[in-house]
C-alpha positions in Angstrom: -71.8 -0.8 -44.7 -68.3 -2.3 -43.5 -69.2 -0.9 -40.0 -72.5 -3.0 -40.3 -70.6 -6.2 -41.3 -68.0 -5.2 -38.6 -70.7 -5.3 -36.0 -72.4 -8.2 -37.4 -69.0 -10.3 -37.4 -68.1 -8.9 -33.5 -71.8 -10.3 -32.6 -71.5 -13.6 -34.1 -67.9 -14.3 -32.7 -68.8 -13.8 -29.1 -71.5 -11.6 -27.1 -70.1 -8.0 -26.1 -71.5 -5.4 -23.8 -72.8 -2.3 -24.8 -69.7 -0.5 -24.1 -67.6 -2.7 -26.0 -69.7 -2.0 -29.0 -69.0 1.7 -28.4 -65.5 1.3 -27.9 -65.5 -1.0 -31.4 -67.8 2.0 -32.8 -65.2 4.7 -31.8 -62.3 2.8 -32.9 -63.8 2.5 -36.3 -64.4 6.3 -36.7 -60.7 7.0 -35.6 -59.5 4.6 -38.5 -61.9 6.1 -41.1 -60.9 9.6 -39.9 -57.1 8.5 -40.2 -57.8 7.3 -43.7 -59.5 10.3 -44.8 -56.8 12.4 -43.5 -54.2 10.1 -45.2 -56.1 10.7 -48.8 -56.4 14.5 -48.3 -52.7 15.1 -47.6 -51.7 12.5 -50.4 -54.1 14.2 -52.6 -52.9 17.7 -51.8 -49.4 16.8 -52.3 -50.1 15.0 -55.7 -51.9 18.2 -57.1 -49.1 20.0 -56.0 -46.5 17.9 -57.4 -48.1 16.7 -60.6 -49.5 19.7 -62.1 -52.2 17.6 -64.2 -55.6 18.3 -64.1 -57.5 16.8 -66.8 -59.8 14.6 -66.1 -57.8 11.2 -66.6 -54.9 12.3 -64.5 -57.0 13.7 -61.9 -59.1 10.5 -61.6 -55.9 8.4 -61.8 -54.4 10.4 -58.6 -57.5 10.2 -56.6 -57.8 6.2 -57.1 -53.9 5.9 -56.4 -54.3 8.3 -53.2 -57.3 6.3 -52.2 -55.6 3.0 -52.7 -52.4 4.1 -50.9 -54.8 5.7 -48.1 -56.4 2.6 -47.5 -53.4 0.4 -47.3 -51.1 2.8 -45.2 -53.2 5.1 -43.2 -51.9 3.3 -39.8 -48.5 4.1 -41.0 -49.0 8.4 -40.6 -51.5 7.9 -37.6 -49.6 5.1 -35.7 -50.7 5.8 -32.3 -54.5 5.1 -31.7 -54.8 7.5 -28.4 -52.4 10.5 -30.1 -54.5 13.5 -31.2 -54.0 13.2 -35.1 -55.2 16.5 -35.9 -52.1 18.0 -33.9 -50.0 15.8 -35.9 -51.2 16.9 -39.1 -51.0 20.2 -38.1 -47.5 19.8 -36.8 -46.4 18.6 -39.7 -48.0 21.1 -42.0 -46.4 23.6 -40.0 -43.1 21.9 -40.4 -43.3 21.5 -44.4 -42.7 25.0 -45.1 -39.4 24.9 -42.9 -38.3 21.6 -44.8 -38.8 23.1 -48.1 -36.6 26.0 -47.1 -33.8 24.0 -46.1 -34.0 22.1 -49.4 -33.8 25.4 -51.3 -31.0 26.4 -49.2 -29.1 22.9 -49.4 -29.6 23.1 -53.3 -28.2 26.5 -53.6 -25.0 25.1 -51.4 -24.5 22.0 -53.6 -24.8 24.1 -56.5 -22.1 26.6 -55.5 -20.0 23.7 -54.5 -20.3 21.9 -57.8 -19.8 24.8 -59.9 -16.8 26.4 -57.9 -13.6 25.9 -59.8 -11.8 24.5 -56.4 -14.6 21.9 -56.1 -12.4 19.3 -54.9 -11.1 21.4 -51.9 -15.2 22.2 -50.9 -15.6 18.9 -50.8 -14.9 17.1 -47.5 -17.4 14.0 -47.1 -18.1 12.9 -43.5 -19.9 9.7 -42.4 -21.0 10.3 -38.6 -23.4 9.4 -36.1 -25.5 11.2 -33.7 -27.9 10.3 -31.1 -31.4 12.0 -31.2 -33.9 12.5 -28.5 -36.7 11.6 -30.6 -38.8 8.9 -29.2 -41.8 8.2 -31.5 -40.8 6.3 -34.8 -42.7 8.5 -37.2 -40.6 11.4 -35.7 -37.5 9.4 -36.5 -38.8 8.5 -39.7 -39.5 12.2 -40.4 -36.1 13.4 -39.3 -34.1 10.8 -41.4 -36.1 11.7 -44.6 -35.8 15.3 -44.0 -31.9 14.9 -43.6 -31.9 12.7 -47.1 -34.5 15.2 -48.7 -31.8 18.2 -48.2 -29.0 17.7 -51.0 -25.6 16.9 -49.6 -26.7 14.8 -46.6 -28.1 11.0 -46.7 -29.3 9.2 -43.8 -27.2 5.7 -44.0 -29.0 4.0 -41.0 -31.2 4.4 -38.0 -30.3 2.0 -35.0 -32.3 2.7 -31.8 -31.8 6.5 -31.4 -28.5 6.6 -33.2 -28.5 7.9 -36.8 -25.7 7.4 -39.3 -25.4 10.1 -41.8 -23.4 10.8 -44.8 -22.6 14.4 -45.5 -20.8 16.1 -48.3 -19.1 18.6 -46.6 -17.9 19.3 -42.6 -20.4 22.3 -42.4 -23.4 20.1 -43.4 -22.2 17.7 -40.9 -21.9 20.1 -38.2 -25.5 21.5 -38.3 -27.1 18.2 -37.7 -29.4 17.5 -36.1 -29.9 20.8 -34.9 -32.7 22.8 -35.6 -34.2 20.2 -37.9 -34.6 17.8 -34.9 -35.9 20.6 -32.8 -38.6 21.5 -35.3 -39.6 17.8 -36.0 -39.9 17.1 -32.1 -42.2 20.2 -32.0 -44.2 18.9 -34.8 -44.5 15.3 -33.7 -43.4 14.5 -30.2 -46.4 15.0 -27.9 -45.1 14.6 -24.5 
């Protein structure tokens, strides 16, 4: 229905050739695919994280995922010309690595917190590093991955420079390293 209304609006504003309408139709399909993919990703994540499967909570989750997918699908699939299926597959392959890094960082922070000489182990650093990532979604994914791993927080991103707070010197030395390479492999296409 929305596609028909869009065609009608397009026809009423000014006359277009058949190829313009085909282009408009293809763009509409790309946008719809992005919305469906965003909804699917969010619903899977919601089901995994919530653990609530009764009718009320599940329908509430579906409605919330639909609303957020409608509003923000262009954030996940920013570049219209890029193959979004490859981007989706790259992120799905990146997530197990990220989850493993979160587990390792949790164990390291727990070790530091429970160590009798905790104050000797903590050596906070605020440092900067330059990233080779080009796409905004790649930079955001790296920044969020750094922040999700306990013991590190991304404070600022300016152009290609990241400012990161790390709880220990070892955590500071490990960045950007393998995490940046994996984000680049998942989200950088060139």
